C-alpha positions in Angstrom: 10.3 -12.3 -186.9 6.8 -12.5 -188.2 4.1 -14.6 -186.3 0.6 -15.6 -187.0 -1.9 -13.9 -184.9 -5.5 -14.6 -185.0 -8.4 -12.5 -183.6 -12.1 -11.9 -184.2 -12.5 -8.6 -186.2 -16.1 -7.2 -186.6 -17.6 -10.7 -186.2 -15.1 -12.4 -188.6 -12.0 -14.4 -187.7 -8.8 -12.8 -189.1 -5.3 -14.1 -189.1 -2.4 -12.0 -190.0 1.4 -12.9 -190.2 3.3 -9.8 -188.8 5.9 -8.9 -186.2 4.1 -9.2 -182.9 5.2 -5.7 -181.9 3.6 -4.0 -184.8 1.2 -1.4 -183.7 -2.5 -2.8 -184.1 -3.5 0.3 -186.0 -0.9 -0.5 -188.7 -2.2 -4.0 -189.0 -5.9 -3.0 -189.2 -5.1 -0.3 -191.9 -2.2 -1.7 -193.8 -2.7 -5.4 -193.5 -6.5 -5.7 -193.3 -7.4 -2.6 -195.5 -9.7 -0.9 -193.0 -10.0 2.9 -193.5 -11.0 3.3 -189.9 -9.5 3.7 -187.3 -7.4 6.7 -188.2 -3.8 7.6 -187.4 -3.8 10.8 -185.4 -1.0 11.5 -183.2 0.6 7.9 -182.9 0.9 8.6 -179.0 -2.4 7.4 -177.8 -3.4 11.0 -177.0 -6.0 12.1 -179.7 -8.2 9.0 -179.8 -8.6 8.8 -183.6 -7.3 5.3 -183.6 -9.8 3.9 -181.0 -11.1 0.4 -181.3 -13.0 -2.0 -178.8 -10.7 -4.8 -177.6 -12.9 -7.3 -175.9 -15.4 -4.3 -175.4 -12.9 -1.9 -173.9 -12.0 1.3 -175.7 -8.3 1.0 -176.7 -6.0 3.3 -178.6 -4.7 1.0 -181.2 -1.7 3.1 -182.3 0.1 2.2 -179.1 -1.0 -1.3 -178.6 1.0 -4.2 -180.3 -0.9 -6.5 -182.4 0.1 -9.3 -180.1 -2.3 -8.0 -177.4 -5.1 -8.6 -179.9 -4.4 -12.4 -180.2 -7.6 -14.4 -179.3 -9.6 -11.3 -178.6 -12.8 -9.8 -180.0 -11.9 -6.5 -181.9 -14.6 -4.1 -183.0 -14.0 -1.0 -185.2 -16.3 1.7 -186.2 -17.3 -0.4 -189.3 -18.4 -3.2 -186.9 -20.5 -1.1 -184.6 -23.4 -0.6 -187.1 -24.3 -0.7 -190.6 -25.8 1.9 -193.2 -29.1 0.1 -192.9 -29.0 -0.2 -189.1 -26.6 2.3 -187.6 -25.6 2.2 -183.9 -27.6 4.6 -182.0 -24.4 6.9 -181.6 -23.9 6.8 -185.4 -27.5 7.8 -185.9 -27.3 10.6 -183.4 -24.0 11.9 -184.8 -25.8 12.2 -188.3 -29.0 13.7 -186.6 -27.0 16.2 -184.8 -24.8 17.0 -188.0 -21.7 16.5 -186.2 -19.2 15.9 -188.8 -17.1 18.5 -190.3 -13.9 16.9 -191.4 -14.8 13.7 -189.7 -11.3 12.6 -189.1 -11.7 12.3 -185.3 -15.1 10.9 -185.3 -13.9 7.3 -184.9 -12.5 8.0 -181.6 -15.5 10.0 -180.3 -18.0 7.2 -181.3 -15.9 4.4 -180.2 -15.2 5.8 -176.8 -18.8 7.1 -176.3 -20.2 3.5 -177.3 -18.0 1.8 -174.7 -19.0 4.5 -172.0 -22.6 4.2 -172.7 -22.4 0.4 -172.3 -21.0 1.1 -168.8 -23.4 3.9 -167.9 -26.4 3.8 -170.3 -28.0 7.1 -168.9 -25.1 9.3 -168.0 -25.2 12.7 -166.4 -23.7 15.6 -168.4 -20.6 15.4 -166.2 -20.2 11.6 -166.7 -20.4 12.2 -170.5 -17.7 14.9 -170.4 -15.5 12.8 -168.1 -15.9 9.7 -170.3 -14.8 11.6 -173.3 -11.9 13.6 -171.9 -8.7 13.3 -173.6 -10.2 13.1 -177.2 -9.4 15.8 -179.7 -11.3 17.5 -182.5 -9.6 20.2 -184.2 -12.8 21.4 -186.0 -14.2 22.4 -182.7 -17.5 20.3 -182.9 -17.4 19.4 -179.2 -20.7 20.8 -178.4 -22.4 18.9 -181.1 -20.6 15.7 -180.1 -22.0 16.2 -176.6 -25.5 16.8 -177.9 -25.2 13.5 -180.1 -24.0 11.5 -177.1 -27.0 12.8 -175.0 -29.3 12.0 -177.8 -28.0 8.4 -178.2 -28.3 8.0 -174.3 -31.9 9.1 -174.4 -32.7 6.7 -177.2 -31.5 3.8 -175.2 
């Protein structure tokens, strides 16, 4: 049975009428028309669907939309703009990280949350904070360079 669920998305209040057990990812993409986050595995294992739910990195493919009720939700689109990119977005561009780009949503959103927790991480803290994310193009070393660059810019 559909319910009205309201939350703040990238600074704007959104209300959707959907079944409360609908995956948050489906609502973001299908109901609200966002092209990020991405559907990757559907099992919360790859990270392509990562969003910030009240600041915490959350795999939106495995979270029902009801969990988002009354929260502040941030997607990659809400992290920065073309005119004023988030330091991680700027670092990913500077390090020429993207190949296919499909997974970058997860890497950037996860790294942004981790850098809020530990602004100047060690190499091991960066690696540990990003563990579990997948990139089939193999840009892992460039991703690590970009995260280090963003941490140094802070």
